[in-house]
N, C-alpha and C positions, 0 to 999 in steps of 0.2 A: 504494500499500500504506499503510494507516495502523497497523496493528498488526504487531509483530514482536518477536523474543526477542533480548534483548541480554545480553552477559557482561563483567562488570567485574571485572578482576584485582585480587587481593590478592598482589602480585608480590615474591617474595624474591629478594635480590640473591645471585646464585651466584658460585662461584669456578672457573675453568676451565683446564685444562692445554693444551687444543687447541680450535679453532674448531668442530670437530665436535661437541664436548661442548655448547657453547652452541646450535648449530644443532638438536641433538635435543632439548634443553630447550624450545626455542620451538616446534618441530613438535609435541612432545607437548601442550604447553598448547594450541595451536591444534586440535588433534585432539580433545582433551577437550571443548573449548567447542562445537565444530561437531558433536560426537556427542550433545550435549544440545539441538540444534536452534537455536543462537545464529547470528544473521545479522550481528551487529555486534559485535565484540570490542574491548574498550578496555583498554589497558596504560598503565601509570603514567608520571609524570615521571622522567627520568633512570634508568629501568630499564635503559637501555643501558650505564650506567656500569660494569656487572659485565664488560663487555668489556676493560676496563683490567686485568683480571686475567691476561690472556694476554701481557703485555708484562714481567712480572717485577716484582720488588719495587722496584727503583729507579725504574721508570716509574709504577707504579701507585699510590704513595705520594706522587707529585709532582703537584700540581693542574694545572700547565701542561703537563708533558710527557704526561701521561695523555690529555688531550683533543687534543693534536697527534698521538700515536701512534694514537688511534682513528679518525682520518681515513682511515688505510690500509685499515681494515676497512669504511668507510662503504658502498662501491659494492656489496659482496657482502652487506652487511647489508639494504641496500635491495631487492636482487635476491631474497634469502631471503624477506622479507615479501611482496613481488609474487608469488611463486610460490606461496606458502601460501595467499594470499587467491584466486588464481586456482584452485588445486587444490580447495579447499573451497568456491568460489562464494560468498565472504563479504566483508565489508567488516573492516578491521583498522585501529585507530589505534595505530600502534606507539609504544612508549616514547619519550620525547623524546630527541633526540640532540644534544649539543653540536656545531654544523656550522660549519666554517670559511668565511667569506664574504670571501675576498680578504685579503690582508696577515696580519694577526693578529688578526682581528675573529671572534668566535664568536657565534652566536645559539644559543638553545635552541629547537630545531624539532621539533615533532610532526607526523609524516607520516601520511596517511590513505590506505590502500590498497582498492582494490576488485578484482574479478576481472579488470578490464581494465588493471590496473596502478595506478601512483599517481594518485590523484584530485586531492590538493591538500595544503597543509601550512599550518601557523599557526605563527609564531615567538611565543615569549612576549614580552609587552608591558610588564609590570611586573616589575623584578628586585628580589630580596630583597638585603639587605645583604650577605649571604655571596657572592652572585653577583657584585654591584657591587664590593665591597671586597677580596674575596679571590681569587675566581675570574676576575674581569674578563670575564663573559659580558655581551655587549651586548644591549640590547632591540631587539625588532622594532618596526616603525612602521605596520603595516597591520592593521586588523581586518577579519577575513574571515568571510563566510558561505559555506558549501560547499552546493552542491546534490548530492544523492545520490539513489539509487534507493529509499531509505527515508524521504527528506524532506530539508528543508534544516536544517543543523545549524552550531553555532558550536563552537570549542574555546577554552577557558580553561586556560591551564596554570598551576596551582596558584595562587600570589599573585594571578594576573589575576581570579580568581574574587571577590576582596574589593573590586573597583572597579565599581560598579553601572552606570556609563556605557557600559563596554565591552559588557556583556551586552545593554543596552537597544538599543544600535546594531544588534546582531545580530538581536535578537528584532523590532526595527522592520523589518528587512530580511527578515523572514520565517522566522526559526529558531525551531522550537518544541522543540528538543533541545539542550543545551548538555553537552559532554563536558569533564570537568575531570581530566586526569591530574595527580597530586600527588605530592610527595616531602617529608616533614616528619620532623624527627628528635625532636619532642617531642609530648606529647599536647596542650599548648596549641597548636603549630603546626596539628595536625591539626584540632583544633576551630576555629582561626580559618578555616581552609579550609571546614571543613564549615558553619560559621555563615554564611560568605560565599554558599556554594552553596544553602543554604536560603532566605536572603534573596533571592537571585535567582530562585528557584524560585517564591516567594512573590509578589514584585513584578511579575514577568512573566508568572505563571501558565503555566509550563512544566516540562518535565522537566529535571533536571540530575544527571549521572552523574559520581561521583568514583571513580577508581581509584588507590590508593596503592601505593607500596613499602613492605614491611614487613621486620622482622627486622634482624639486625647483620651488618655486614660490616667487622670491625675493621681490615682490611688497607687499606680505602680511606677517606682523608680526606673525600671528597665525599659518600659514602653509607654511612657507618659505622654510623649508628643510623637506623632507619626505624620509624615508627609511623603508624597509619591503619587505617580500616575501609572497604572498598569498599561504597558506598552509592548507592542511587538516590532522588533527592528529587523531590517533587512539589508541586503546588498544595495548600493546605490548605483544602479546600472539598468540596462534595458529591461523593461516590464516591472520595474520595482518603483516605488515612490522616489521622487526627486530628493527629499529629505532623509530618505531612508526610515521612516516611521510609517508602518502599515496601518497600524490603529493604536489609539490611546485613550484612556479615560478621562474624566473631568478630575478637578483639583480635590473634591470634597466629597464624592458619592461613593458610598459602599456599593459593590457589586461586581458583576463580571464584564470583562471586555472579550469579545469574541473575534477570532480570525481563522481562516481557512489557510493552511499552509500546504504547499506542494512541494516536496523534497526534491522531485525531479527538476524543477525549475533552478535548484541550487547547482545540481550537476550540470544543466544546460548553461548557466550564466559563467561558470568556470570553464567552459569550452568555448563559448560564443559571445563572452561579454565585451563592452567596450574596453575594459581593463582586466588584467589578470592577476589581481593582489594575491588570490590563493596560490597561484603557479610561481609567482615572481617572490614570494616570500624569502626563500633560501638566498637569493642573489644578493641581498643587503649584507650577508656575512663575508661575502668576498670583497667587499669594497675596502679600500685603504682608510684608515683613520686620519684625524687632522695630523697635519705635520707641525 
């Protein structure tokens, strides 16, 4: 299959009094996307942090206590996503979840589900200052390319998108689609990730999909302010938008942004495009440096 419909979330951080409230929210989001024919659903970075609201003010206002407490919900959180992917026969990139890896080491993990269950995951590789200095979230160490029924894809978690060699290794291994769940608290942060996404789409001649958190959650130090627009970025060449933005959401509205992607168009533009960024990438390393 080369063409399919994708849904990228502009996801608002909720506040819940019971697990069932969250489960209903997620179920409704997935149902809405699949009713529109989406086959791949992309949720943002740290959308899972809304679960901290279930543990009361003392926990949800404490950066370390909240992620420890959330581990008690992780098994049924995973099960819920798996069940929804199976029920609707879709793939779901779940919101990234701070995941304990033995001792006191947490990684920022994005899990990809299909109708048969968990397909694979990608841990965030490049950590922001907030994650390093205040939250003490550790980086992953493996760049993955994931085989799916829709094609090979890579996952960049927010800041990862700003580092070109990560994407290049994924594209060299066959990825034509990069998924970028993000969580940014300023317009500058959103645009840094957007610029990184567009640069990756340009230099690799591939699709890049960004899904952000939006809105305010004053009760949470981790995700108190959220800014961004769900967007799908493309090569800038024949048959693609002149600005490389296939579709984008509004600034403040929670909901899905839909796009139909055709991976055959990626193969075609790399062979017949006005420029050959993908092909010409290695040539830069043969150039002599400044004298």
